[in-house]
C-alpha positions, -999 to +999 in steps of 0.1 A: +435-140-356+405-126-375+409-091-390+383-066-401+370-068-437+381-032-441+416-036-428+445-045-451+458-070-425+451-106-428+442-128-458+413-132-482+407-163-503+397-162-540+359-168-535+356-140-509+378-117-530+355-122-560+324-120-538+333-088-520+349-069-550+318-078-571+294-068-544+311-034-538+314-027-575+276-034-580+268-011-550+291+017-563+277+013-598+242+015-586+248+045-564+265+064-592+237+055-616+212+069-591+233+101-587+234+105-625+196+102-627+193+128-599+216+151-620+195+146-651+164+155-631+179+188-621+197+180-589+226+201-576+253+191-601+283+201-580+270+184-548+260+152-567+294+151-584+311+154-550+290+126-536+298+104-566+335+112-562+335+102-525+317+069-534+342+062-562+373+070-540+359+048-512+354+020-537+389+023-550+403+022-515+383-009-507+394-026-539+430-020-529+424-033-494+408-065-508+437-069-533+463-065-505+445-092-484+443-114-516+481-110-521+486-119-485+467-151-490+493-164-514+521-151-492+531-120-513+536-085-500+506-062-505+525-040-530+517-065-556+481-053-552+491-024-575+485-048-605+448-042-602+455-008-617+460-026-650+425-040-649+437-075-660+456-077-628+423-077-609+412-108-629+446-124-623+440-123-586+409-144-591+430-174-603+461-175-581+456-201-554+462-192-518+487-208-494+473-240-480+491-235-447+496-206-423+519-179-437+536-147-425+503-128-430+480-151-409+462-183-405+446-203-433+414-186-444+381-202-434+366-228-456+340-212-479+303-220-475+285-232-506+266-198-506+298-179-507+310-199-537+276-196-554+276-158-550+312-156-560+302-171-593+269-152-598+279-117-587+305-112-614+280-123-640+254-100-625+280-071-624+290-075-660+254-078-672+244-049-650+274-029-663+261-033-699+226-021-687+243+008-669+263+019-699+232+018-721+212+039-696+242+063-691+242+070-728+205+077-727+209+101-698+238+118-716+217+121-748+187+135-728+209+160-710+225+171-742+190+177-757+180+197-727+211+218-728+206+224-766+169+233-760+179+257-732+206+273-754+181+277-782+156+293-759+182+317-746+191+327-782+155+331-791+149+354-760+179+375-769+167+379-805+132+388-792+147+414-769+167+429-798+137+430-820+116+446-793+143+472-788+144+480-826+107+483-828+106+506-798+133+527-815+113+528-847+081+538-827+100+566-810+114+579-843+081+578-862+062+606-842+092+628-846+090+623-884+053+631-885+058+663-865+085+676-888+064+669-919+034+689-905+055+720-898 
């Protein structure tokens, strides 16, 4: 019986697990990077943060679904999928071989096509290299945003000082005619 990719029922072999998790991580990372650029360009900070949160939560749910299916492939209850929280547990799931026969969670998974195996090797490499690029650009965005915030704060302080000076000058001007009039009398 074939189950949906987004259902925790059924099994997922190693190559497909690596392929799908890497693919969804790349998609999520790309979307979050685009949202950060939008925030840096003056987009609605709250709305973009909410969209980023929804994307990230959806990705976490998908990672757990894929991990549950991966656990089912080697005939273990889906609760073991909680090891992906450790980070290293996610990598461990890459290396545990699946059951070669039918098990309590379903039939043997389909044989992988050569493209599936190729992408299962290339996508993690792409993800990790893209992750480095992403972090580099994220730091640049943070630095640019911090500069803009500092510039805005400095402009606000300058405006406040100018207003205070203008108020003092106005007070001085109002007092001066009064002094001239008292001297003349």
